[in-house]
C-alpha positions in Angstrom: 81.6 55.8 205.4 81.3 56.2 201.7 79.0 54.3 199.7 76.8 54.4 196.4 73.4 53.9 196.1 72.1 51.0 193.8 68.3 51.4 192.8 66.6 50.4 196.1 69.6 49.3 197.8 72.9 51.0 199.3 76.1 49.3 199.3 79.2 49.9 200.8 82.0 51.4 198.8 85.4 49.4 198.5 88.0 50.5 200.5 91.7 51.1 199.7 94.5 49.2 201.2 95.8 52.3 202.9 99.4 50.6 202.4 102.2 53.0 201.6 105.4 52.3 199.7 108.6 54.1 200.6 111.6 54.3 198.1 112.1 53.4 194.3 114.1 50.8 192.8 114.9 47.1 193.4 115.3 45.5 196.7 118.8 45.4 197.7 120.1 42.0 197.8 120.6 40.3 201.2 124.1 39.3 202.6 124.4 35.4 202.6 124.8 35.2 206.3 121.4 37.1 206.9 119.8 35.0 203.8 121.0 31.6 205.5 119.3 32.6 208.5 116.3 33.7 207.0 116.0 30.3 205.4 116.6 28.4 208.6 113.8 30.2 210.2 111.3 29.7 207.4 112.1 26.0 207.9 111.6 26.0 211.5 108.1 27.5 210.8 107.3 25.2 208.0 106.1 22.5 210.7 103.8 24.9 212.4 102.5 26.3 208.8 101.6 22.6 207.9 99.8 21.8 211.3 97.8 24.8 211.2 96.8 24.2 207.6 96.1 20.4 208.1 93.9 21.0 211.3 90.2 20.1 210.8 88.3 23.5 210.2 91.5 25.7 209.0 91.9 27.1 205.7 95.0 27.4 203.6 95.4 30.9 205.4 98.1 30.7 208.3 95.9 30.8 211.6 92.8 31.3 210.0 90.0 29.5 211.1 87.1 28.8 208.7 83.5 29.6 209.2 82.5 26.0 210.0 84.4 26.3 213.4 81.4 28.8 214.4 81.6 31.8 216.5 82.7 31.6 220.3 79.8 32.4 222.7 79.3 32.8 226.3 77.6 29.7 227.6 77.9 27.4 230.8 80.3 25.3 229.2 82.6 28.2 228.1 82.7 30.3 231.4 85.9 29.6 233.5 86.7 32.7 236.0 84.5 34.6 238.3 83.9 38.1 237.0 84.1 39.5 240.5 87.4 38.2 241.6 89.1 36.2 238.7 89.1 32.8 240.4 88.2 29.7 238.9 84.4 28.6 238.5 83.5 25.3 239.6 79.6 23.8 238.8 77.7 23.0 241.7 74.0 22.2 242.7 72.5 25.5 244.0 69.2 25.6 246.4 66.1 25.6 246.2 66.0 23.5 242.9 69.6 21.8 243.1 70.2 23.1 239.5 74.0 23.5 238.9 75.7 26.6 238.4 79.0 28.1 238.1 80.4 29.0 241.4 83.4 30.9 242.3 86.0 28.8 244.1 87.1 31.7 246.0 84.5 34.6 247.1 81.3 32.2 246.2 79.8 34.5 243.9 77.2 32.6 242.2 77.3 33.2 238.1 73.8 32.9 236.7 74.3 33.1 233.1 70.9 34.6 231.7 69.9 35.1 227.9 71.0 38.2 226.5 68.2 40.7 225.1 68.0 41.9 221.6 66.0 44.8 220.6 65.2 45.1 216.7 62.7 47.1 214.2 61.3 46.2 211.0 61.5 49.7 209.5 58.6 50.9 207.2 58.4 53.4 204.2 56.1 53.5 201.2 54.6 50.1 201.8 58.2 48.5 202.2 60.4 47.1 204.7 64.2 47.4 205.3 66.6 44.5 205.4 70.2 44.4 206.0 72.7 42.0 204.7 74.9 40.8 207.4 78.9 40.7 207.2 79.4 38.9 210.6 78.8 35.6 212.2 76.2 34.4 213.0 74.3 34.5 209.6 76.9 36.2 207.7 75.5 36.8 204.0 71.9 36.6 204.9 69.3 38.9 205.5 67.6 40.2 208.8 66.2 43.4 210.0 67.9 45.9 212.1 68.8 45.0 215.5 71.4 44.1 218.4 72.0 43.6 222.2 70.3 46.0 224.9 73.4 47.9 226.3 73.2 48.1 230.2 71.4 51.2 231.5 69.1 51.7 228.7 65.7 50.3 228.0 64.5 48.0 225.4 62.8 50.8 223.5 65.8 52.9 223.3 68.3 50.1 222.5 65.8 49.6 219.4 66.1 53.1 218.0 69.9 53.1 218.8 70.6 49.7 217.0 68.5 50.9 214.1 70.4 54.3 213.6 73.7 52.7 214.1 72.9 49.8 211.4 70.9 51.9 209.2 71.9 55.7 209.4 68.2 56.3 209.7 65.8 57.7 212.4 62.7 55.6 213.5 59.9 56.2 215.7 58.6 52.8 217.2 55.2 51.8 216.0 54.3 49.3 218.2 55.7 45.9 219.8 55.4 43.2 217.2 56.6 40.4 219.3 59.0 38.4 221.5 60.7 35.7 220.2 62.5 33.3 222.6 64.4 29.9 222.0 66.4 27.7 224.4 70.3 28.5 224.6 69.6 31.8 222.7 69.2 35.7 223.1 65.1 36.9 223.7 64.6 39.1 220.7 61.7 42.0 220.9 60.6 43.3 217.8 59.0 46.5 217.2 57.3 48.0 214.0 58.9 51.1 213.2 58.4 54.2 210.5 61.3 56.3 209.4 61.4 59.8 210.4 65.2 61.1 209.2 68.5 59.9 208.7 70.5 59.0 205.5 70.8 55.3 204.5 74.3 54.0 205.6 76.1 50.8 206.0 78.2 49.7 208.9 80.5 47.4 209.9 78.1 44.5 210.4 76.2 44.7 207.1 77.3 45.7 203.3 73.9 46.0 201.8 70.6 47.9 202.8 67.5 47.3 200.9 63.8 48.3 200.7 61.7 45.3 199.6 57.9 45.1 199.2 56.3 41.9 200.9 56.7 39.9 197.6 60.5 40.5 197.5 61.5 39.2 200.8 64.3 36.6 200.1 62.6 33.9 202.3 65.4 31.4 201.6 68.3 33.8 202.6 66.9 34.8 206.0 69.5 34.9 208.9 67.6 33.8 211.7 64.4 31.6 212.8 63.4 34.9 214.9 63.6 36.9 211.2 61.4 34.7 209.5 58.7 34.3 212.3 58.8 38.3 212.7 58.4 38.7 209.1 55.5 36.0 208.5 53.7 37.9 211.8 54.4 41.2 210.2 52.8 40.2 206.8 50.0 38.2 208.6 48.8 41.5 210.5 48.4 42.7 206.9 46.2 39.9 205.7 49.2 38.9 203.3 50.7 35.3 203.0 54.1 34.6 203.6 56.4 33.5 200.9 58.7 31.3 203.0 
């Protein structure tokens, strides 16, 4: 990915459309029969277009749902089928505590839906920390530090280092655990302090800007998550600084 530096920040370079135009001269006129058939099809599609546009949460682009609908997530109310055999799931009380869980109606597999695990870092260099501006939901357009889901088969520390490299292009060494942040119906976020040891600052598909900021420059009003705010407040507190938000 090609980008350009701007002060302490690195922003993604605009992409070209990649569209190719073939041939020259004006487009030939369609025969009347084809033109009339096309008009008929467009008229039949109009009610569908109107119904999509007029649905709450849909904008003027056909079939595009606005951000107000929120991202789809895996939760007890959205799981429908057994991951082992594909049969429908049903809610049943499970011993010993008799809490309801999703149970396969065929193979009786119990689908315990556990919180996902996120590993993150706060990279430090020359008294500044690195923040990323997200281009995906949740938190699109807001700032946080590098992090992401731990993959099956890797350790949390390896996941933190990998996610930092994937999102920023930087290689880091972990400098100790900052804290673990947990909330109801949300991932468990493990945040490490980190120091940069190499790499080239580069954006990715999940962010459009990377910026080194001093503690005084942290955009408290534009942080993506509660865990982002709490971790940065704790990071500042360890240095005897008063958070701004």
